[in-house]
N, C-alpha and C positions, 0 to 999 in steps of 0.2 A: 232221598228221592233220586239222587244222581245215579246210584247203582241200579235202582228200579228202572229208570229210563233206559239205561244201557241194555236191558234185557229185550227191548223191542227190536225186531229184526231189521227195521228200516232206519235205525239210529246207528250212525258210524261213530260219532263222538257226542258227548253231552257233559255239561257242567251246570251246577246250580249255584246261585248266589242270592243275597238279599237285595231287594229293591225297595226304595222308599214308598210308603203308601200313606195317604192323608188320613184314612180311617184307622188302619191297623198299626201304623208305625212302620212296619216292614212286612213284605210278602216274599214268597219264594219265586225267583225268576229262573227259568231253565233256558239255556242257550244250547241249541242242538244243530249238529251237522248231520244231514241225512245221507243215506247211501245213494250213490249215483242212480238216477232214474226215478227217485221218489220226489214228488212235488210237495212243498210245504204249504198246505192249504189250511183254512180256518177249521175245516172238519178234522184234519189231522191234529191240529192243536187240541181240539176238544177230546179226541180219542186219547192222546197222550195224558191230558189232565185226568180223564176218567180212569185210565189204567193205573196211574200213580195213586189216585184217591182211593181206589179199591184195595191197594196193597200196603199203604202206609197210614200213619196218623193223619187226620184231616188237615192239620195245620202245615203238613209237609208237602202237600201237592202244589205244583207250580201254578200260581194264578196268572203269571206272565210266561208265555212261550215264544221264543224268538228263534227263527231259523237263520243260520249263518253258513257261509262257505267254509269257514275255518274258525278255530278258537285260539285266543292268545295263549302262548306257551312260554315257559322259561327255556333257557338254553338246555336244561336237562329234560325237557319234554313234558313237564307238569303244566296243567291248565292254570292260568293266572286268574283265579276267581275274582280278584279285585278289579279286573278289567272286563268282566263279563257284562 
């Protein structure tokens, strides 16, 4: 679902990871850096979830969406998913 999220024009960076969930055990969490001038609203979270849900398997859509100013990266520039 990470590559699907990156297709959205207002997403500058995105990464997905697993987050603990009392009912399911784990759910998909998406951490997103928006392009400058885009506001991270609840409506935008729902739009992202629906976009991914329509294009991937149902279990892959992010049940948690978090907007961030930046994503944690290694010295080589890869996203550190374990820190999302």
